[in-house]
N, C-alpha and C positions, 0 to 999 in steps of 0.2 A: 501495500500498498504507501500512491504518495502521501504521502501526512497535508504535505500542502495544497495539494490540488482537493485533496478530501473536504477540507478544513474549503476553499474556493467554493465548492459544489456544495453545501456546507448552506457558508453564508450569501450564495442569491438563493438560492430555495427561503429561505429565511425572510432575506426580503420581497424577496418576489409572491409569497405563498405560493409555489406552482413550478412540477419537475419540469414542466417545459417549455415555463417562463425562464427558468438558470439558465436549460444548454440551451435554449438560443442565446440568449446573453455572451456562455464563453463557448459557444460553438461548437459544442457537440452533441452529442445521441443522446438520449432521456436516460436511454438505458445505460450511461455509463458513469449520472449523476449519478441514478436512484440504488449504482453498485459500488461507486466510489460514498452516498451518506452513507448505505450501509455499511462498507467496512469500516469507519469515523464509529458510525454506532457499538458492534462488533468488537471497535479495538477501547471502544469508553466503557463498556462496559450496560449502558444506557439510553434510553431511547430516547430521542434526538429530536422527535416530531409528536401530532396526533394528527394519523393520516384520516381522509376519509375517500370518497365515493368524489364528496366536493371539495371538500378543503384539506390544506395542508397547513397545519397551527406546529409555533410551539410547543415542547411540553415546557415542565416547570425547571427539567436538568436542561432541555435545551434554551434557552432565556435566557442564565445565568451564563449557561457559554457558548452563546450565539456574541454577547459585547466584549469574551473578550476574545474570541474568532476572528471580530469586526476589527478590531485594534489593529492584531496583529497579521491579519491579511494587507490592512493600509498600509503596514509598516514595513512589508516586503513590497510593497505596489512600490516606494518611500523607493525604496533601496534599490530597487531595480533600472527608475526613471533616476537615478541619479551613475546606477552604471553604465547606462546608457548614453546618459549623455543628457541634456537640454537641447542643442540644436537637432538628436534625435528624438528625440519625445515629439520635440510641435512634428509631425505627420500623422496620415490617417482622416478620415472621418469622423464626425461634430455630427451628431444627430439632435438635429433640434428641433420640438413643437412653438411652433407660432401662431399672434393672436391675429386674424385678417387683416385686420383693422393697422395694425405697424408692419404687418409684414410685407403690405403691398406700398411699394413707395421707401418710403424710411430702410427699413429691414434690408429690403432687398442694394437699397444705393451701399450701408454699409458693409455688407457680406460681398461687395466687388471690390470697398474699398482692404476688406480686410484681407483678401484673398492675393492682392497685387500686393500686399507686403509679405504674405507667407504661403506663396503658391502652391508647398507644399499639404495644405490642412483644403482638402476636400466637406460635402457640405451634404448632408441629409435634408430635409426639410417640410416637416408636415404642419398643417397650416389650417385652423379650428379653431373653434372658443369652450372645447370643453377641457373643462382638471381634468388632467393626467394623472397618473402618478406614474411620473421616470423612469423607474424600478421598474415597475413593472411591466411597461410599454418596451422598455429596453434601451430611455432614450439618456444621453448627457446633460439636456439641458431645456429645461422649457421655461417659458418666457410668457407671464401669463396675469391678469390682471383680477387673483381669487388666490384663498388661500391655497397653500398646497394640499393637497389630499392623504399626507404620513405628516403629524409629528417628530414623524425618524425623517423630512427634507433638512432641506437647510435652505431657507428662502435667505434671496438677498436682493434690497428697495433698487430701482436702475432710478425712475420719475415718474412720478404724478398723470394723473390722465383726468384733465380737465373738460367736463363737458361744458357748452353755451347751447339756448334756446336760438335754431337757426332759424330764418325762413325769409323768401328772392324777397326781392324789391316791390316787382308788380303783386306780387297778394298782400303783403302787407298793406299798399293805395288801396287798394281795394277791398279790405278788411273788419270788421270793425276796429280797431284801435286796443293796444294790448300796452296796457299799466301796469297791469296788476300780476300775478299768476292766475291770480281766479278766471282774466279776462282769458284764458288758455281754455277752458269750460263752453265756450261757444266757439271755438276753433278744432278746425281737426288737425290731430294731433300725433307724434311720431317719433316709437320709443327702442331702443336698446329690451330685449328682450329675458336677459338676465340683471339686470340691473338688483342691485340687491336686496332694496327696496320697492317692490314690486310695484303696485299704482300709486301704494301711499307714499309720495316724496318728502322727502327732508331735505325746505329748502335753509339756507342763508342770502343771510342780506347785511349784509356789516356783522355787528353782533347780535343779530338778531339770529331767530334760526328757529321754526315756525315748518306744519306740517300738511302737505296738501294733496287732498286724492286728486288722479286723474286719471280718465277713462280714455286710454290712446284707440284710434280706429284700425292703427297697424301699428307695432307690436317684429322684429323680428333680431334675430341675431347677426344680423348684414348688416356691418354701418356704413356701408357704399349702398346698398338695395334704401336708408334713410338719408342718406346724403341725394339717390337720385329724387326721391318723395319733397322734398325741400326743393331742389333745383326743379319741379316743377310746377313748383308752387301748389302743392297739393296741398299745404300749410306749412303745420308751424314743425322742424323735429329737436331734438334732443341731442344733439351730434357730439362725439370727442375732436378740441381742440386737435389732433393730428389728425384730423381728414377731412377738415371744416377748415382750419386754417389755409388755404391756397384760393378758395372759391371766396373764404371774408375778405382778405387781401382785394382780390379782384372785385369789389362789390356784389360776386354775381351773389353773393347771400350779405342780409345783415344781420348784426344782433340784436335780441328780440331781450325785454326786459334782462339789460346789460345789469343792474342793479342783486340783483336773481343769478343761483345758481344752485347744485345738490354735490352736495361732500365730494373733495377729486378723488378718485384710488388711485395704486397704486398696480404698476405694472411693474412685477419683479422676478428676474432670475432664481427659478425652482429647479435645482438638481440633486441625488443621491449623496448621502456623509463622504460617500465611499470616491467620489469623486474629487472630494476637494482641494484635495492636491497633485491633480492631472494635470501638467502641464498647458496641455490645451488648451482646459474650460475653464484654467483659471486665466490662459493670454487670453481668453475672446472677449471673459466676464468684464475684465481692465479696459481692452478695447473699448465693449459697449460703456463702460458706465465717464470714458471719457471720451465719446462721440455724441454722448444724450447726456448731460450735467441733468440734476436735480429742477431745477425750471431750464427744462429742455427748449427748444429757438424756435417749433411757433408756437409756447407759451408770450418766450419774450416779443417774438413780431407781429401779437394782437397787441398789447401792450395794457399783457395781463400782469396785477401787482402778485410778488412774490410768495406764495403758499407763509404761516406761521406755520411752526411745528407743533403739534399737538401736544401736553401735556404725554411726558416721556415719549415723546420723538425726537429722533437726530435727521434731518436732509443732508 
């Protein structure tokens, strides 16, 4: 039995809760992973997992052993990287999951610039707005605006995702005036489906905070469909600034209710703890932090005031 290979198999099964997913991550057959874990259990004389037809869960002994093995495996990987040298570590493929609103435009240009400097790193990019567990999906980094799928994942905030009420000048000129959020009740309104507050919107005006019930005529997980809705003068859409900024700056859209906004969300990089010392991941995350500061370029261009950190927060 190769103890390190068996420990690697055990750690990957523990993290993915699946022998099949672990085998895909390691790049060996499922039967090989099963054999390695079985050999480790025989070596230790304990059952590391509770197995059923639906799930694989760590046993009490397995939970204790996992903490030690995870740290050990990370140290082995770190030593391996150092022995290979930093340059040789900056090769291979990064598997990334990205929100559609960020992927089109901002992220695609960033990828081009990153690869012009590091051409030996390739990318496999999945684009959708699901909350995914990067361990179970075999991903290196997930860029999302929602909390991590597991407490065992590392979350690194990148920048705030702010939103604005937007409509075309044509729509505004031909409809009842919009002076307060209550006026939106007389208009066709469109918004993103997965905002955490549902139809009860918490709005901020200076130091004031209040809630209003809005019933959208269109809810969608596509921010680009929302943009098209607003561009077509179909009504008022609440759009993320990273998508709406070009139209607002060119006056194709206007900022409705400029004194009001919902609380910002945050785009974060979420990744497995086992990847925290991987040279490619660290390099890419450092690049993103430099490319997209905590006050994004599009918010600065729109003249939005800097956000103030909340209690216990650091931007």
